[in-house]
C-alpha positions as CSV (number, residue, x, y, z in Angstrom):
1,M,-0.1,-0.4,0.2
2,I,1.5,2.6,-1.0
3,S,1.1,5.9,0.8
4,T,-0.6,9.5,-0.8
5,K,-0.1,11.0,3.2
6,S,2.9,13.8,2.9
7,P,5.8,13.5,4.9
8,D,6.0,15.6,8.3
9,P,8.1,18.9,8.4
10,L,9.7,18.1,11.5
11,Q,10.8,14.4,10.5
12,S,12.2,15.4,6.5
13,S,13.7,19.1,7.7
14,L,15.8,15.9,10.7
15,L,16.1,14.1,8.2
16,A,18.3,16.3,5.8
17,V,19.5,18.2,9.2
18,T,21.0,13.7,10.5
19,Q,22.2,13.3,6.6
20,T,24.0,16.4,6.6
21,A,25.9,16.0,10.2
22,V,26.6,12.2,8.9
23,G,28.1,13.9,5.9
24,C,30.3,16.3,7.2
25,A,31.6,13.0,10.1
26,V,32.3,11.0,7.0
27,G,34.5,13.9,5.2
28,L,35.7,15.0,8.0
29,L,37.5,11.5,9.0
30,I,38.8,11.7,5.2
31,A,39.5,14.8,4.8
32,G,43.5,16.1,6.3
33,K,43.7,19.5,7.2
34,L,43.0,18.3,10.8
35,G,45.5,17.6,13.1
36,R,44.5,13.6,13.7
37,R,42.8,14.0,17.2
38,A,40.5,16.8,15.8
39,Q,39.0,15.0,13.6
40,K,38.5,11.6,15.0
41,V,36.7,14.1,17.9
42,T,34.9,16.5,15.3
43,A,33.9,13.5,13.1
44,A,32.9,11.3,16.6
45,S,30.5,13.9,17.9
46,L,29.1,15.1,14.9
47,F,28.1,11.8,14.0
48,G,26.4,11.3,17.2
49,I,24.3,14.4,16.6
50,G,23.1,12.7,13.5
51,A,21.9,9.3,16.0
52,L,20.1,11.4,18.1
53,L,18.3,13.0,15.6
54,V,17.5,10.0,13.8
55,M,16.3,8.3,16.6
56,P,12.8,9.8,16.7
57,V,11.6,8.9,13.1
58,I,13.7,5.1,14.2
59,I,11.0,4.5,16.8
60,E,8.1,6.2,15.1
61,V,8.6,3.6,12.5
62,V,9.3,0.5,14.7
63,S,6.2,1.3,17.0
64,N,4.0,2.2,13.3
65,A,5.6,-1.4,12.7
66,V,4.1,-2.7,15.9
67,V,1.0,-1.2,17.1
68,G,0.2,0.5,14.0
69,P,-3.3,0.1,12.2
70,G,-2.1,-2.7,9.5
71,S,-0.6,-4.8,12.5
72,A,-2.2,-8.3,14.4
73,R,-1.9,-5.7,17.8
74,G,-2.8,-2.8,15.7
75,E,-6.3,-4.5,14.6
76,Q,-6.7,-5.9,17.7
77,R,-6.7,-2.4,19.7
78,R,-9.0,-0.9,17.5
79,L,-11.5,-4.1,17.8
80,D,-10.9,-3.7,21.7
81,S,-11.5,0.1,21.6
82,I,-15.0,-0.4,18.8
83,R,-16.2,-3.4,21.6
84,K,-16.4,-1.8,25.0
85,D,-17.6,1.8,23.1
86,P,-21.4,2.2,23.2
87,G,-21.3,4.9,20.0
88,F,-22.5,7.2,21.9
89,P,-21.9,9.7,24.2
90,D,-22.7,9.8,27.6
91,D,-25.2,12.8,27.6
92,A,-26.9,11.9,24.1
93,E,-30.0,11.4,24.6
94,I,-31.6,7.8,22.6
95,F,-35.5,7.6,21.8
């Protein structure tokens, strides 16, 4: 199934920042302009920032796979909510 929903702007911007940070980290590892220790520290810092920024996206994808609407757990939760909810608000007048 293909989703026609546009991606969340926050997630797409975080993904862009993550890719930039990882790209900078790799570039610093390859570059010979800095001292070896400064290269390693800067690259590790940028790589860590990139990993931290991508974590919410990874958590959301895994969460949707485990309890999303298409999973067995998600379907069970939906059925349970349908069975327990009478469908009418408490203050509704039923004739």
